[in-house]
N, C-alpha and C positions, 0 to 999 in steps of 0.2 A: 455598526460599532467600529470606531477607529481603534484597532486593537494592537497592531504589531508595528514595531519599528525595525524593519528589515530592509537593508539597502539593496534594491534590485534594479538594475538598469532595464529600460524598456527598448533599448536599441537592438537591432538585428531581427532575425526571424522570430516571430511570436508563435505561441501555441495555437492561437486562432488562425494565423496564416498557414499553419501546418495542417489545418482542417478540423481542429477540435475547439469547440466553443464552450468554455467552462460556464459562461454566463447563461447560455441557453440551457445547459444541464441543470443549473441552479433554479432557473425559472420553471423547468418541468417538475422538479422536486416540490416547489411551492404549490404548483397546481395539483399535483398528486395529493399533497398534504390536505388540501381542501376537501378532497373526496375521501381520504382515509386518514382522519386526524390521529396523531400519535406517532406517525413515522417521522424520520429525519435524523435519528441517531445513527451511530456506526453499526448498531445491531438492533433488531426488533425484539421487544420483550413480550412474552406471553405468560400470564400468571398460571402457576401450577402449584397448588397448596401453599407451602411456606417459601416457595422458590419461584424463579422466573426461568422459562426456557428462553434462550437468546439465540436468534438466528441471523445469519448473514449470507449473502450470495454475491458472486462476482465471476469474472472471467479473467483471461490473461491479456487481452487486448492485442495490439499489433506487435507486441514482443514475439508473437507467434511467427511473424515474418522472418525474424532472426533465426528461429529454430529451423524454418524451411531452408534458409540460405546457408546456415552453418552445418546443417545435418545433425545438430545436437538436440535430441528429443527426450533424453532420459532425465532432465531436470525441470522441464517446463511444467510438469505436474506439481512440483514443489511450489512453483509460483501460484498455481491455481488454488491449492490448499491454503497457502499463506494469505492470500488476499481476503479470504473469508474468515479464517481463524484469528487473524490479526485484528479484524474488525470486532468480532464478538468478545475478545478478551479485554477490550476497552471498558466493558461493563463489569469486569471482574469475573466473567464467566469462564468455566473450564469447558473446553470443547468435548462433546460426547461422541458425535459421529459426523461423517461427511459423505455426500453423494455427488457423483460427477456426471457430466453429459459430454460425450465425445461424438462429434459429427464430421463426416467426411463424404467425399463423392463416391469413392470405391474403397472398401476396407482393405488396408495393408496390415495384415495381422502382426508382422514383425515390428512395424513402426508403432502400431497401437500398443503393443506390449511394452515398448520403451516408455511411451507416454504414461501408461498406467503404473509402471514401476515408479515413476516420479511422484505420482499421486500417493502411492503406498508409502514412499519415503516421507512425504510431507505429513501424512497422517501419523506416522511413527514419531516424527519430530514434535508434533503437537499433542501426542498422547491421546489420539482419538481413533475411533474405528472407521474404516472404509465400509460403510453399510451396504452400498450398492451403487448403481448408476444406470446409464442408458447409452447404448452405442447406436448411432443412426447413420445408415448409408443413404445419401441423397444425390443420386446421379445427376450430373450437369449443374449442380448447385455450387460446388466448390471446384477450384482448379485442381488438376491432377497433382497428387502428392501433398495437398494441403488439407487442413482440418481446422475445426474450431472447438474450443473448450469452454465449459462453464461448470459451476458447481455451487453447492451450498453446505454450510456447516450449522450445526445446532449444539449449543452448550447450555450449561445450567449454573445459576448462582442463587444463593439464598437472598430473600427479599431484603433482609437487614444488612446485606453485604454488597448491595449494588453500588457501583462507582458511577456517579452521574454528574460530578462537577458542582453540585448545588452548594457544597460547603467550602468552595474555594474562596479565599479572602485575600485582600491586599497584603503583600509580604510573603505569600507562599512562593515556592521555587519551582521552576520548570526544569526537568531533567530530560535530556535527549539521549535516546538509544541509537547507536550508529547503524547505518545501512550497509549492505554489501555492494551497493551500486545504485543503479536507477530503479531496481526492483521491477514492478510491472506497471509503471506509470510513465507517461510522457513519451512513449516510443514513436508516436506519430511525428513529434518534433525532433526526437533524437535521430530518426531515420533520415529526415530532411537535412539535418546538420551533417550527418555522415555523408550524404550524397553531395553536399556542397564542399566538403572538406578535401575532396580529391583522393581520400584514402579508402581502402576496402576493409572488410571484416578480417581479412587475413594479415593485414599490416600490423606492426607492433604498436601497442598503445604508447604514445610518447610519455616520457617520465621514468624510464628504466624500471617499469613494473614487471617485466618479464612475461607479460600477457599480450595476446593479440587483442585488437579491438573487439572481435567477435567474442572471445572468451570473457572479456571484461563486461560486455553488454549483456551477455546471456547468463551471467552469474545469477543463481536463483535467489529469490527474495528471502530475507531472513525471517524465520518463524520465531516470533517473540514470546510465544505462549508460556513456555516453562520459565523463562527468565522473569517475565512480568508477574506471573502467579507467585513466584518466589518472593519478589519484591513486595507484592501486595500482602503476603503472609506476615511480613515484618511490620506492617501497619503504617499509617500516615498517608497513603495514596488517596487523593481526593478526586482526581480526574485524569483521563488518559485520552490522547488523540492519536489516531493512526493517520500518518501523513501520506495521502494518496494524490489523486490527480490535481486537486486544487491547491496543493502546496501548503506552506505555513499559513498564509492569509485566509484560506477558506476552511481549513480543518481545525486549527487550534482554537479559534473563537467559538467553535461549536460546543466546547465544554465549559465556557466561562459564563457566570451569572452576568446579567446586564450591568454595564458600567465598569467592567474590568477589562484590562488588556495586558499585554506582555511586552517587556523589554528584552530583546534577545541579544546576547553577546555573541555576535557572529564570528568573532575571532577566537572562540573558546573551544573549537574542535578542529581536528585535522581533516582537511578536505580530501576525499578519495581521488586518486589519479584520474579516474574516468571523468569526474566532474570538472577537474582542472582543465582537461582537454576540451570538454564541451564548452567551458567558459571561454577558452581562448578562441575557439572556432566561431562561436556565436556572439561574443562580447556581452554575455549576460552572466551575472553572478549566480551560479548554480548552487550556492549554499542553501538556496530556498528548498532544495530537495535532497540534500546530502545526509540528512537525519530523517528517519522514517517513523519514529514513534516517540511521543512525548508523554511523560507522567508529571502531574502536578503533585508535589509532596512538600511537607513541612520539613525543610532541611536547609543547610547553609552552603553546601559546595555544589553549585549547579550552574547551568548555562545562562540563566536569566532570572528575573523576578516578576511577580504579578503585582500590578498596581492599577490605580484608577486611570481611565482613558484620558488622554491629553488632547 
């Protein structure tokens, strides 16, 4: 589907050159879908009476490298929770509970406590329970002082209230909710850009932001749950896309019926300073990832409009 008209330069370092092949990931999803039909949404739906349980799982990715380098560990757990709950809320589901997995070579209790604090904070922000988790010590598997995180969330939505994009029509509007920064996506590329920039994480972010690059890049992912559920309660929301690794072009079309696309007014929001800096260094228009969640709604004052593909 030719769906989006977003101006993005292909010059400079690409995501694939940074070691992440989005096309390969999409191909794997297609192959898995052949073995397990029904997958492919932002969250998986399981029928339960008059409702669906909606589940999502994710990790933090190489943003963890910034936590190791900056020594800031008490917010990375927010990122972990956010990546799952922001996925399941796209179906209109209210998160019920979250479980985490923390793996390290040798357990540093003080460091682990900071990480878990972030997870607790993320659960509070999304109004869900931290139901449990797993801590694994795996000697010689991870570098000293490093760890990995993953987790999953389960939510619930009434069957007659599921938001799936099927009712989207030409003329509907796309509303973008702003991000706090890069969130937990694209850090393989971001770290390459940082390495080529000649700056360090302790240097000031250009643009008089008052933040260091480390502070700007480690800023936790926005948890959209409460805001999105409030918007849904007012009616009119037909589809929601969580903008993650594939950017606008891979994520927004996932909620459109066949034959529809979006015209995005890329000058209709303020670009965060960190994206402006990334753009200057890499010569790529990072507007593609400066908004991290979209809702399709019947309204007039929005970023773009839905129409037939051209």
